[in-house]
Legacy VTK file of the C-alpha trace (Angstrom):
# vtk DataFile Version 3.0
C-alpha trace
ASCII
DATASET POLYDATA
POINTS 117 float
-6.122 -7.247 7.676
-8.798 -9.881 6.619
-11.491 -7.822 5.104
-14.718 -9.375 3.904
-14.507 -10.039 0.163
-10.668 -10.319 0.084
-8.615 -13.807 0.020
-7.636 -13.804 3.708
-11.731 -12.989 4.634
-12.038 -14.887 7.663
-8.527 -15.938 8.570
-6.713 -14.589 11.821
-3.563 -16.473 11.840
-1.630 -13.552 13.709
-1.137 -13.641 17.358
0.396 -10.589 19.018
3.550 -12.833 19.556
3.646 -14.166 15.938
3.783 -10.759 15.089
6.428 -9.485 17.051
8.613 -12.643 15.752
7.542 -11.773 12.336
8.631 -7.977 13.234
11.950 -9.292 14.833
13.263 -11.665 12.257
12.718 -8.728 9.754
14.716 -6.431 11.412
17.490 -9.372 12.184
17.487 -10.300 8.377
17.170 -6.507 7.048
18.735 -4.617 9.777
19.317 -1.704 7.340
15.638 -1.378 6.060
12.986 0.841 7.199
10.201 -1.527 9.058
6.907 0.426 9.472
4.171 -0.364 11.749
0.668 0.185 9.913
-2.838 -0.925 9.243
-3.700 -4.047 11.659
-1.110 -3.029 14.421
-3.800 -2.272 16.968
-5.786 -5.957 16.280
-2.981 -8.023 15.991
-0.447 -6.837 18.376
-3.000 -5.647 20.809
-1.595 -4.602 24.103
2.192 -5.711 22.823
2.029 -2.550 20.532
4.643 -0.950 22.767
7.492 -3.847 22.195
6.596 -3.713 18.571
8.342 -0.069 18.875
11.636 -1.290 19.901
11.915 -3.413 16.555
10.569 -0.890 13.850
11.502 2.163 12.719
8.088 4.055 12.617
4.478 3.910 12.879
1.785 5.315 10.997
-0.512 7.226 13.125
-4.364 7.515 13.391
-6.241 6.341 10.287
-4.932 4.620 7.339
-5.612 3.911 3.825
-8.397 1.205 4.003
-9.133 1.184 7.651
-9.410 3.197 10.732
-6.984 2.832 13.623
-6.627 4.049 17.157
-7.070 7.708 17.858
-3.776 9.707 17.453
-3.756 10.879 20.457
-3.291 7.485 21.948
-0.664 6.569 19.881
1.529 9.203 20.462
0.905 8.809 24.449
1.633 5.066 23.870
4.831 6.158 22.106
5.922 8.679 25.085
5.098 5.932 27.526
7.449 3.578 25.699
10.198 6.207 26.195
10.433 7.156 22.646
10.230 10.862 21.282
8.274 11.657 18.017
10.647 13.877 15.924
9.200 16.822 14.497
6.398 16.788 16.872
6.566 20.505 17.722
6.339 21.306 13.839
2.914 21.826 11.914
2.327 19.120 9.373
-0.413 20.804 7.638
-1.378 24.245 6.176
-3.970 26.170 8.093
-6.386 25.848 5.614
-6.478 21.972 5.437
-6.271 21.551 9.341
-9.523 23.236 9.674
-11.048 20.194 7.411
-10.017 17.401 9.469
-12.940 15.564 10.841
-13.826 13.688 13.930
-13.656 10.084 14.118
-16.890 8.258 12.605
-15.749 4.895 12.879
-13.649 2.175 14.031
-10.888 2.346 17.508
-12.687 4.689 19.684
-16.360 4.483 18.329
-19.376 2.075 18.350
-18.876 1.310 14.839
-16.574 -1.538 13.604
-13.875 -0.237 11.249
-15.329 -0.177 7.459
-18.699 -0.531 8.467
LINES 1 118
117 0 1 2 3 4 5 6 7 8 9 10 11 12 13 14 15 16 17 18 19 20 21 22 23 24 25 26 27 28 29 30 31 32 33 34 35 36 37 38 39 40 41 42 43 44 45 46 47 48 49 50 51 52 53 54 55 56 57 58 59 60 61 62 63 64 65 66 67 68 69 70 71 72 73 74 75 76 77 78 79 80 81 82 83 84 85 86 87 88 89 90 91 92 93 94 95 96 97 98 99 100 101 102 103 104 105 106 107 108 109 110 111 112 113 114 115 116
């Protein structure tokens, strides 16, 4: 992600097609490694995200460590539309007391404010 103030600031060299080629090359060279899609996939893969699901083993849903992603519900819909099933989707992932602490999206995808505003 080319965040302001980083060495990659202002560089946008990844197209959706180039991202898919990088993922496919990684899978070809390292067939047994865990390939995960995370921050930047919405921006760089755009509408080709579902194709990347066929290459990667997993994706991070929702927000990331340094930026906000697309809404988790949209991710789950994309996964289902691509014909995949989330393992353990019916199992709770947070204790009840922590579930109440979840907040609604404040910035980034699905809001009027850009990520890291």
